[in-house]
N, C-alpha and C positions, 0 to 999 in steps of 0.2 A: 720325684726322685728321692724324697726324704721319707716316704711312707711305704711300708710293705705289710702284706698280710701273711708273709711266709716267716714263721718264727726263726728259722735258721739264718735268715738274712738280717734279723733285727739286732741293732746295737742297744736299743732301749725299748722298754715295754711300758706303755701308758695305761694307768689304771683309771678308767672312766667312771668314778663313783659319784661325783657331784655334777649335777646338771643345771644348777641355778646359782644365783649370786649368794645364796645362803644355803648351807646344808639343811635338809629336812630331817631334824633330829628325831621325828616320830617314825622315820623309816630307815634308821641306821641299821646296817647289817651287823651281825656278830663277826668276830674274826673268822670263825669256822665257815660261816656262810660266804664271806668274801673270798676266802682262799679257795673254796669249792668252785667259784666262778672264774678263777685265774689258772687255767690249765698249764701255763708255762712258768708259773711261779714255783721255785724250789730253792734250796739252800745255795745252789750255784748261781742262779739268776736273780735272786732277790735284790742285790745291789744294782741291777740294771732295770729294775722296775721303778717307776716314779709316779707319785700321787700328788696332785695339785688341789689345794683347797682354796676356794674363792674368798678367804677371810684372813684376818691377822693371826689366826691360830690360837686365840685366847680361850681358855677355860671352856665354858658352856657353849661356845660358838661351834664346837667341833663334836662330831661323833666320837664316842669313847674309843672306838676301834682305831681311830687315827693316832691315838696315844698308846698303842700297844707296846708292851715292855719286853725286853730281852729276858728279864728276870721272871717273867710269867711262867706258870706251870703249863700253860696252853701252848702246844707246838705251833698252832696257827698264829697266835700273838707273837711268838718268838720270830716266826718267819716274817710277819708284817713289820716288826720292829726294825728289820734290816733294809726295808724298802726306803728309797729316797723320798722325802716328803718336802713339799714346797708350799710356803705361805708368805704373806706380805711381811711378816716379822718372824724372828726366831728367838732363841734363848739369850743371845748376846745383845740384842737390840731393844730389850724391854725392861721396864722397871720391875721391882719385886711385887708391887701391888698397885692397884688403881685407887685414886681418891675421887669420890663423886660429890655432887652438890645437892643439898636439899634445903628446904626453908629453914631448917634448924642448924644448918652449917655443913661443914665438911665431914665426910665419913668414908670409910673404906667400902668399896663396892663388893657386896657378897657374891660369891660364886664365880667371879672373874679372876682367873689366875693366869700368869704368864704362860706363853707357849711351852709345852713340856715334851712334845713328841720327840722320839729318838730319831737321829739321822735327819734332822730338820734344817732346811736352808731357807733364807729369806730371798724373795725375788720381787722385782718392781711391779707396781700396778700397771694394767694396760693403759696406754695413753690415748688421747683423742685421735691419734693417727693410726692406731692399731687396726690392722685389717686392710689398709690401703694397698692398692696394686703397686708394683714397682715403679711404674711411671708416675702415679700420683704421689708416691713417697718422694721421688726425686724432685718433683715440682714443689712439694711442701718444703723440703730442706733448702732448695734454692731460694725460696721466698723468706724463710725464717733466718737464714744465715747471710742474706744479702746486706752489704754495708749500708747503713742508714742511721740517721739520728733518731733515737727513740724519744717519745714525748715526755716520759716520766723517768726520773732516776730510779724510783722504786714503786711497786704496786703491792697492795694488800687485798686479798679476796677471801672472805670466809663468812660463816655465820657464827652465832653465839650460843653454844651448847656444849655440854661435856664436863670436864674436870675443873675443879676450882683453880688449879694452877694454870690450866689452859685459858680459862676465862680472864684471869688477871693479866696474863701475857697479851691476849688479844685486845683487851680493853686498853692497855697501856700503849700498844702499837697503834691502835686506831686513833687514839687521841694525839699521838705524835704525828701521825700521818695527816690528819685533818688540819694540822697547824702548819703544814708545809706545802707550798705550791709544786714542789718537786715530787710529791707522793700522791698516788691515786688509791683511794680506799673504796671498795665495793662490799656492801653488806648483802650477803646472799639471802638472808631471812625474808625480807619483803618480796624479793623476786620469787622465792620458793612458794611463799604464801599466795601470791598473785596467780602463779601458774596452777597451783592446786585448786584454787577457787574456779578457775576457768575450765578445769578438767582436761587440760592439754598435757602433752608429754613433758616431764620435768627435765630429763636429760639434755635435750638440745638447747633449751633456754639457759640453763646453768652453764653448759659447755661454752656457749657463745660469749657469755659474760666473762668467764674465766680466761678463755683464749684471747679475747680482745684486750683485756688488761695486761696479760703477760707479753703479748706481742709488742705492746707500746712501752715496755719497761726494761731497764737495764738490769735491775735487781728485783727479786720477788720474795717478800716475806713468807716464810713457810713454818709457822709455829706448830707445835704438836697438837693433835686432836685428842680423842679419847685415848689413843695410844700414840707412840712416837711417829709412826709412818703416816703419810698422807699422799693422796694421789697428786696433789698440787706440785709436789717436788718433781715428779716425772713430767707433768705438763709444763713446768717452768723450763726444765732442761730441753724439752722438745721444742719449745717456742724460742729458744735462744736467750732465755732470761736466767740470770745467775741466782740460784736459790740461796736465801739467807736462812740458816738453820738456827734453832734456839735451844737445842739439847744435844749434848755429846752422844746420846743414844742414837740420834738420827745419823750420825757419822758411822755407825756400825751396821747400817742397813745395806742389803743387796751387794755383798762383797764380790759376788761373781760378776757383777755388772759395773760396779764403781770401785776401782782398786784404791784410789786415794781421793777422799772427799774434798780435801783442801785444794785439789786441782780444778774442781767444778763448782764449788760452793764457798760460802762464808759462814762461819759459826760465831754467833753473838751469845754470850753467856748472861749478860746483864741488860735487861730491857728497861731498868729503872733510869738509866742514863738516856741521853739523846741519841738514839740509834742512828 
């Protein structure tokens, strides 16, 4: 009932450009090539076309055509600039630049710039219950929201890689967590390494560890990763665990889905104290 192949009946038009978890930058179309493949795209319908990228929308992660400009001299780019674009992050939820970590210290990561696409909106990551049938979804929600005492006050689940600020925050939280019986810490790095050595699928093993921890916890630490968003925030909410955020930028994510972050999360600005 929500899908039609008759253009006159459509409220929205999906642009199926990306078919994997990362765009193939070697096969990016030009604006002209893409517009030629979209027979129903014109000045009147552009605002009803939407384009979903499976990334955070940062710099070199995207095909350049995704960042088409209204100010361009190309009519095709001008048309694509008016298309609705969806990514895990947008202009308002990202910092000015990224800091990376090398053996010689902190540096700015070259080539990675904040999302800049026009008409861009941030949307949440798929959760581990995405794609379930209605019956399975109801069963999951009944289990996740059932009144019960959770084993831990808080859980922390992550690996150690990424930005210098991220690593400092995660190390501080890990040390605090390991000194409290009310906190459960899971380091994903050994699990990921073990699974890769066995040659088995990585996703199910990591998902099981994440879901198990969040279902047993009242609060879930969700520090930033390489960028402000992380799938763990969505998984925490889905598991009935209150996300604990550590950057104001995280409270600017996904406004279509979360109107007021203070109603569903806790923001901690200083991890130097006893969180």
